[in-house]
N, C-alpha and C positions, 0 to 999 in steps of 0.2 A: 602384744595382747590388745584386743579391742577395748576401747575406753570411750563409751558414749558420753554425752554431756552429763556432768554432775547434776543430779536433780535439784540440789540446793541453788544452782546457778540458773535454773529455768524458772521464770516467773509465770504465774497463772493469774488471770484477772477475772473478776466476776462479770465485767462488762466487755464491750468490744474494744478492739485496738484500732486506732486511726493510723494509717501508714502512708508515707510519702515516698514514692520511688522517683527521685528527681534525676532527670536526664537532660542532655543537651538538645534533643529534638522533641521530646515529649516528657511530661510528668504524669504519672498515675497516682491518684489518690484513692485509697482503699479502706474498707473496714473489714476486720477479720477477727477470728477467735484465737484463744491461747492454744488451740489444737492445730493451728496453721490453715484453717479454712477461710477462704475469702467469701464474704457475704455480699459485698457490693463494691462498685468501683466507678470512677470517672477519670477521664483523660483530658489533658489540655496540651495543645501544641506550644512549644517554646519558641518564641520569636528570636531569630538570630540577633545578637547584640542588644537585646532588651535589658533594661536595668533590673536589679533584683526587685525593687518596689513594684515595677510594672508586672513582672512575672508572678510575684507573690500574690498580687491582687487577684489574678486569674486562678491560681492554685487554691487560694483560700476560699474563693467563691464555690468551687466544687466541694471542698471539705464542708462548708456550711450547709450545702444541700444534702450531703450525706448525713450530717448530724441532725438535721430536721427530720429526716426519714427514720434514722436508727437510734437517735438519742446521743447524749454526750459520751465521749470516749472515756475509758478507764486508764488509758495510756496512749502515748504517741511514739511511733518509731519512724526515723528518717534515714533513708538510704540514699547516698549521693556520691558521685565520683570524687576522687581525691585530686589534690591533697586536701585533707581535712585535719582538724585538731579535735579528736573525740573528747578529750578532757574538758576543753572549753566550749565544745559544740559549735565550732566555727568552720565554715566553708571557705577555703583559701584559694580562690581564683582557679578552679580546675580548667584544663584546656577546653572542655566543652561548655563551660560557663565562665568565660573570661571576665565578664563584668561583675561577677559575684566576688568581690574583693573583701576578704575577711568579714564575711556575713555571719553574724551570730544566730544562725538559723534555729539551733536548739532553743535558745532563750526566747526568740520570737514566737516559736510555737508554744513554749511553756507559758508565756505570758498570755497568749490568746486562749489556750484551752485549760490551763490550771491543773494539769495532771502530770504524773511522771513522764518525762520526755527524754528520748535518747537519740543520738546521731551517730551514724557509722558509715565508714567507707563502703561503697556499694559492692566491691569484691569480697570484703570480709562478711558483709551482710548476706551475700549469695552463698558463701561457704557455710555459714551458720544455718541458713535455710535448708541447704542440701543435707547437712549433718543432722538436723532435727527431723526433717520431713521428706527428704528426697533420696537420691542415689547413695548418699553417704551415711545413712542411718546405721548406727551400731559400729561405725569405724572409729579408729583412734587417730589416724593421720590422713589428711586429704588436702588437695589443692583445688581450688575453684578458679577458673579463668573466665572472666566476663565474656570475652570473645564477642563483643557487641560493637557499638560505635567506637569504643576504646578497648584497651587490653590491660586489665589489671588482675592481680592474683590475690585471692583470700586463702590463707594458709592456716590449717589446724594441724598441730604436731603433738602427739602424745596427749590428746584430749584437751589441748589449750589453744586458743586463738593467738596466732603470732602477730605482735604489734610492732616490736622494735623500739629502739631508744627514743626515736622522734616520731612515733606513730606513723611511720612511713613504710613498714614492711609490706612487700608485695607490689611496689610501684615498678613493675617489670616492663611496662610499655616503652620506657625510654631506653632500655638496653640497646646498645648499638650492636646489631647482628652482622653488619657488613659495612664496608667503607663506600659502597655504591648502592644506589637504590633511591626510592622515594623518601620524602622527608616527613617526619612528625616529631613533636616535642622540639622543634627547631633543630633536629638532628637527622642527618642523612643516614638511612639504613637502620633506623630504630625498629624495634620489634613491632610496635604498633603500626608503623607505616607499611610493614610487610604482611601482617596477619591480624587484621581487625576489620570491622565494618567500614570505618573511615579510610583504612589503608587499602582495601581491595580496589576501589577505583583508581587510587594513586598508582598502585602496582600495575594495573591494566594499562594505564597511559604510559608508564615507564617502560614496560616490556614491549609495548606495541605503539610507539610514538607516531607512526604514520597512519595508523588506523583512525578513521573518523568515528569516534565514539559519540553516543548521545550527549548533548550538552549538560543534562542533569544526570550524569552518571553516578550511580550509587551501588552499594553492595547488592541490593535486590536486583538491580538491572543486570549486573554481572552474573549473578546466580541464575536469573531467568534466561539469559543468553546461553549460559552453559547448559542448562537443561534442554535448550533447543538445539544443542550440538554445535554452537559457535566455537570454532577452534581457538580463537584468541582468548575467549572467556574461559574455556576449559584449561588452556595453558596457564592463565592467570591464577585460577583456583588451585591447579597442581603446584605452582610455585609457592603460593601462600600456604598451602598445606605442608610443604617441605619446611618452610621457615617456622611454621607453628610447631611442627614436630621437633625441629632442632632446639627451639627454646624450651619445650616441654622436657626434652631429654636432659637439659641442664638442670631444670628444677628437680627432676626425678633423682639424678645422681647426687644432688646437694641435700635433698630433704627426705628421700626414701619414703614417699607416701604410699598408702595402699591403693589410692585412686586419684586420678586427675579428672575433674568434671568440667565440661565445657558448656558455656552459656549460649546465648541467642543464636549465633550463626550455626552452631552445631545442632541445635534443636531444629532449625528450619531447613538446614541443608547438610546434615551430617553424612548423608550418603555420598555427597560430593567431596567432602573434606577428610572424613575419618580414615578411609583405607590408606591414603598416603601418609597421614599423620602417624598412624600406628606403625606402618612399615618403616618410616623414618626413625621413630623412637626406638624400634627394635634394633635398628642398625647402630644408633648413636649411644645407647645407654650401656652401662656396665651390666655384666651378666646377672648379678644378684638383684638388680632392680627391675628386671624385665617382667616380673610378675605384676607390676603396677598396671591396673586397668585404666583405660581411657574411655570415657563415656559421655554422652550428652547429659545435660541436666535432667534429673529424674522428674523435676517439677515442670518441665516443658515450658510452654509459653507463660506460665504463671510464676516463673522464678522471681521476676522483679517484684511482683505483688507480695509474694510470701516473704521475700527478703525484707521488705519494708516492715512488716509486722514482726518478723523475727528479731529485729533490732530491739524491740521492747520485750520479747519473750526470753531471749538470751542476750542481755544488754552489755554494753561496755560498763565499766565500773562507775562511771559518773553520770548522774541524771540531773535534770532541772525540772521543776523547782526543787 
C-alpha cells in the first residue's frame, strides 16, 4: 500500500530555507521554499585537498550574498556525502572530502545562522527529495542511487527512511562486485569503481589500457565520446551499465521497492545507460520483483538543490541549535 510521508514529519517554514549541497568537486548554496521550489543559488568549486576552513570560507561567502538578497533563513539543510553522523551533525572524512575529518558542520552552521539546522547523507537527502517532490511522490518504498561522482543509496521502506544501527545504511559504493577491475574505496572491483562518475574513467582505462585517453579523463568526456560513436567509450558505458544493473538487482531482491531512482548520470545520459541497466535487472531479479520501475530522478538537474532544502523539510530527528 502506498504510504507517502506522514504530514506530521514534514516541516513548513514561514521564511526561506538555506540549503548546502556539499560535494567533492563543487558545492551549491541555495535558498528555497517549503514547497520544494528553488528561489536562488550560487556555486563554488571545491579545491582538491583544501582544508575545511578554507572551503567553508568560500561556501559561507556565497550564503552571505544570498542572505543579503533574500533575508535571514528560517532553517538550514545540509546534504553531504557519507560517512556522516546525523545525530551529532558530523562529517566523517568522506572519500570525496578526505580533509573534512570529524567536522561538526551542523553546529558550525547553527552557530552562524541561529536557526534550526539539519545534516543528512546526500543519498538519503536525494531519496527524500524525490519522495516529496519528484518521481517517488505517493510511493511507500523506493531506493535512490546518487549515481554521481560517487555511488550511495538512500532507502525508504514502508514510509520510513532507512538509517541502520550506525547511521550507515545505504553505503553500497564499497560493495565488492568482482575480484578484478578498477579500484575505489581502496577496494578492487567495488561497485563505485564500476558504476559511478568517478568510476567511469577508471573503468575506461581498465578495459582499454592501450588506448591513449585524454589526460583529464572524466565521466563527461567518456559520455561525450560515446555520443560521438567512439567504440571504446561505448563499450565502457555498456560495461558500467551491466554492473549498475547487477547491483540494482541485488537491492531489488533484498528490499522489494516500488521504484529505483537514479541521480546525476542517468539524468544527463540515461539514454546511454538505462536500456542495458533495465535489461540486466530483468535477467537478474526474482520474478515477483520485476515490477520495480527504474527511472532517472524526476527532479532532473535540480535534484541536489532540492535535496539540500528537503533535509530541513523532512529532517532527521536531531537538529541544532
